[in-house]
VMD Tcl script that draws the C-alpha trace (Angstrom):
set ca {
  {-1.17 -17.99 -15.57}
  {1.83 -15.57 -15.28}
  {1.67 -15.23 -11.41}
  {1.94 -19.15 -11.22}
  {4.83 -19.11 -13.60}
  {6.65 -16.44 -11.46}
  {5.87 -18.38 -8.18}
  {7.28 -21.55 -9.80}
  {10.39 -19.89 -11.01}
  {11.07 -18.45 -7.37}
  {10.42 -21.85 -5.90}
  {12.86 -23.57 -8.24}
  {15.45 -21.01 -7.68}
  {15.17 -21.22 -3.90}
  {15.39 -25.08 -3.93}
  {18.63 -24.77 -5.95}
  {20.00 -22.34 -3.47}
  {18.71 -24.21 -0.29}
  {21.51 -25.07 2.10}
  {24.09 -22.84 0.64}
  {23.06 -19.41 1.94}
  {24.18 -17.30 5.00}
  {22.92 -14.05 6.18}
  {25.11 -11.11 5.26}
  {23.23 -7.80 6.26}
  {20.12 -6.28 7.69}
  {18.78 -3.17 6.17}
  {16.21 -0.44 7.39}
  {14.83 2.39 5.48}
  {11.93 4.47 4.28}
  {10.09 4.51 0.67}
  {7.77 6.66 -1.53}
  {5.19 4.83 -3.26}
  {3.31 6.03 -6.24}
  {0.43 3.94 -7.60}
  {0.19 4.38 -11.30}
  {-2.74 2.21 -12.17}
  {-5.99 1.85 -10.33}
  {-9.44 0.50 -10.50}
  {-12.92 1.38 -9.30}
  {-12.44 5.10 -10.01}
  {-9.35 5.49 -8.15}
  {-6.75 7.22 -10.52}
  {-3.62 7.02 -8.31}
  {-2.17 6.48 -4.90}
  {0.71 8.43 -3.08}
  {2.28 7.33 0.33}
  {5.23 6.79 2.65}
  {6.42 3.98 4.50}
  {9.22 2.15 6.32}
  {10.72 -1.26 5.66}
  {13.47 -3.78 6.52}
  {15.02 -6.69 5.05}
  {17.50 -9.49 5.77}
  {19.86 -10.23 2.96}
  {21.42 -13.82 2.46}
  {24.13 -14.74 0.25}
  {24.74 -17.85 -1.64}
  {28.26 -19.47 -1.08}
  {30.55 -19.17 -4.19}
  {28.25 -17.00 -6.30}
  {26.82 -13.61 -6.54}
  {23.17 -14.72 -6.00}
  {21.32 -12.97 -3.31}
  {17.80 -13.73 -1.35}
  {16.02 -11.02 0.58}
  {13.33 -11.28 2.93}
  {11.36 -8.12 3.24}
  {8.51 -6.62 5.29}
  {7.28 -3.14 6.19}
  {4.38 -0.82 6.36}
  {2.96 1.79 4.07}
  {0.28 4.53 4.35}
  {-1.20 5.61 1.02}
  {-3.61 8.24 0.06}
  {-6.03 7.32 -2.76}
  {-7.15 9.89 -5.28}
  {-10.56 9.08 -7.11}
  {-11.46 10.36 -10.25}
  {-14.75 12.16 -9.79}
  {-16.93 13.78 -7.16}
  {-19.20 10.79 -6.71}
  {-16.64 8.89 -4.58}
  {-18.71 8.59 -1.73}
  {-21.56 7.05 -3.72}
  {-19.02 4.23 -4.68}
  {-18.04 3.23 -1.03}
  {-21.27 1.07 -0.82}
  {-21.83 2.88 2.61}
  {-25.28 1.99 3.90}
  {-25.45 4.58 6.56}
  {-24.83 7.16 3.78}
  {-26.94 5.57 1.18}
  {-29.87 4.90 3.25}
  {-30.30 7.55 5.80}
  {-27.38 10.15 5.95}
  {-27.43 11.81 2.56}
  {-31.04 12.58 2.76}
  {-30.58 14.03 6.33}
  {-28.15 16.37 4.70}
  {-30.47 17.27 1.82}
  {-33.17 17.99 4.55}
  {-30.82 20.28 6.56}
  {-29.63 22.08 3.53}
  {-33.19 23.20 3.04}
  {-32.80 25.46 5.85}
  {-30.73 28.67 4.80}
  {-29.45 28.74 8.25}
  {-27.24 25.65 7.70}
  {-24.19 25.23 5.41}
  {-21.88 22.21 5.09}
  {-18.55 21.24 3.26}
  {-17.97 17.62 2.80}
  {-14.45 16.28 1.85}
  {-14.25 12.48 1.25}
  {-10.98 10.69 1.88}
  {-9.65 7.13 1.33}
  {-6.41 5.69 2.83}
  {-4.68 2.47 2.04}
  {-2.76 0.85 4.89}
  {-0.39 -2.17 3.61}
  {1.83 -4.58 5.15}
  {3.80 -6.59 2.78}
  {5.77 -9.78 3.33}
  {7.92 -10.98 0.38}
  {11.00 -12.31 -0.88}
  {13.31 -11.26 -3.66}
  {16.08 -13.41 -5.42}
  {18.66 -11.85 -7.88}
  {22.28 -11.10 -8.54}
  {24.63 -8.64 -7.18}
  {27.42 -7.09 -9.03}
  {30.25 -4.82 -7.90}
  {30.60 -1.65 -9.96}
  {33.43 0.56 -8.77}
  {32.49 1.54 -5.16}
  {28.81 0.54 -5.69}
  {26.99 -3.01 -5.37}
  {24.00 -3.21 -7.77}
  {21.26 -5.72 -7.09}
  {18.76 -6.61 -9.75}
  {16.29 -9.39 -9.04}
  {12.51 -10.74 -9.03}
  {10.27 -10.93 -6.13}
  {6.73 -12.18 -4.97}
  {4.90 -12.29 -1.72}
  {1.59 -11.76 0.32}
  {0.30 -8.20 1.02}
  {-2.35 -7.53 3.98}
  {-4.06 -4.44 3.60}
  {-6.87 -2.16 5.09}
  {-8.70 0.33 2.89}
  {-10.06 3.20 5.16}
  {-12.75 5.64 4.32}
  {-14.03 8.74 5.98}
  {-15.98 11.81 5.42}
  {-14.33 15.17 6.78}
  {-17.39 17.19 7.61}
  {-17.45 21.12 8.39}
  {-20.64 22.40 9.41}
  {-21.91 26.06 10.07}
  {-25.15 27.27 11.54}
  {-26.23 30.71 11.62}
  {-28.34 32.21 14.72}
  {-29.79 35.21 13.20}
  {-31.34 38.00 15.50}
  {-29.51 37.43 18.69}
  {-30.26 39.74 21.69}
  {-27.48 41.98 20.55}
  {-29.07 42.30 16.97}
  {-26.26 40.40 15.16}
  {-26.01 37.05 13.53}
  {-23.99 34.49 15.30}
  {-22.13 31.59 13.22}
  {-21.36 28.51 15.00}
  {-18.75 26.23 13.22}
  {-17.70 22.62 14.02}
  {-15.97 19.83 12.19}
  {-15.56 16.19 12.78}
  {-14.74 12.83 10.96}
  {-17.33 10.46 9.97}
  {-15.87 7.09 9.47}
  {-17.29 4.44 7.07}
  {-16.57 0.73 7.51}
  {-13.14 -0.22 6.37}
  {-12.33 -3.13 3.83}
  {-9.62 -5.63 4.63}
  {-8.06 -8.36 2.53}
  {-4.92 -10.34 1.58}
  {-3.66 -10.34 -1.89}
  {-0.57 -11.81 -3.93}
  {1.93 -9.55 -5.75}
  {5.07 -9.73 -7.88}
  {7.58 -7.30 -9.02}
  {11.19 -6.37 -10.27}
  {13.68 -4.70 -7.94}
  {16.91 -2.91 -8.70}
  {19.05 -1.33 -5.87}
  {22.47 -0.09 -5.19}
  {24.55 0.40 -2.08}
  {27.64 2.58 -1.21}
  {29.83 1.60 1.67}
  {30.16 4.33 4.24}
  {31.95 2.46 7.03}
  {33.42 -1.02 7.53}
  {29.69 -2.29 8.53}
  {27.40 0.52 7.22}
  {26.24 1.15 3.66}
  {23.74 3.64 2.10}
  {21.16 1.90 0.16}
  {18.76 3.24 -2.50}
  {16.62 1.39 -4.82}
  {13.71 1.28 -7.37}
  {10.89 -1.28 -7.58}
  {7.86 -1.85 -9.85}
  {5.19 -4.00 -8.25}
  {2.07 -5.60 -9.81}
  {-1.04 -6.95 -8.21}
  {-2.49 -9.50 -10.64}
  {-6.35 -9.75 -10.91}
  {-7.69 -13.08 -9.79}
  {-11.42 -12.17 -9.10}
  {-12.62 -15.42 -9.86}
  {-10.47 -17.56 -7.44}
  {-12.09 -18.27 -4.35}
  {-9.28 -19.26 -2.40}
  {-5.43 -20.14 -2.41}
  {-3.79 -22.70 -0.31}
  {-0.05 -23.12 0.43}
  {0.12 -26.39 2.26}
  {-1.89 -25.88 5.49}
  {-2.30 -22.09 4.73}
  {-5.41 -21.19 2.96}
  {-6.32 -17.54 2.01}
  {-10.04 -17.14 1.62}
  {-12.31 -14.70 -0.20}
  {-9.29 -13.87 -2.66}
  {-11.65 -12.45 -5.33}
  {-13.39 -10.18 -2.81}
  {-9.73 -9.02 -1.61}
  {-8.74 -8.15 -5.13}
  {-12.00 -6.34 -5.82}
  {-11.56 -3.98 -2.76}
  {-7.87 -3.60 -3.46}
  {-8.01 -0.73 -5.96}
  {-4.45 -0.76 -7.39}
  {-3.01 -2.80 -9.96}
  {0.68 -1.29 -10.51}
  {2.95 0.77 -8.20}
  {6.35 2.29 -8.44}
  {8.41 2.54 -5.26}
  {11.65 4.60 -4.48}
  {13.37 3.56 -1.39}
  {16.38 4.78 0.95}
  {18.00 3.39 3.79}
  {21.12 2.17 5.66}
  {22.38 -1.50 5.57}
  {24.48 -3.02 8.37}
  {26.75 -5.99 7.60}
  {26.21 -9.12 9.70}
}
mol new
graphics top color blue
foreach p $ca { graphics top sphere $p radius 0.5 }
foreach p [lrange $ca 0 end-1] q [lrange $ca 1 end] { graphics top cylinder $p $q radius 0.2 }
display resetview
């Protein structure tokens, strides 16, 4: 319900501003993302990314519209050592874990297993807000919403040791090897909304330094099977939200803006 209200508010604002906008600048930058609330035993996420936006101004006012996209790579941190068991990885569950246990019965083998999860995201969103001049700075504050495409990747970093005792020289030889064992990834599309505050400081006639802070929320809509926007349909929405293990993130950004 909150998300529908949010979308309707943005739609109403965009209708009021339609036909009065002109492009003002293009901005490119990087960001640091910190996920503060997760589900399914994921406690947090830390990542880096890059982004770009087009900013449009509304004639005769300080209203601004920003169209934003980018890419982020986040490392997910689980809350316990049972993380592999929660991947629903058939290869591990049905065969591989038992194979490892069998090998461990032989004292000549040793292994170190380090599970890792990454979240790769590509957001496409719009933000609408007001921009004020405060001394040499321009401050923007607004609301945003959009679509986020993601891939949640899993793999197991394995390091193995095997001892070969009683080689001809009378010593014990140890062979070590490492590899990455990939589990099937999970992909999906989800909706999001958030609050953005950023500032810019003019460096030259056309270039400005831009810095900002954003809070973003991914609402839980597990019971919704699909969402339709005209001819565009997003299917398996509930499954997408189940596999996307973050609910709230903070994002800090830094970049350069070039006036159009």
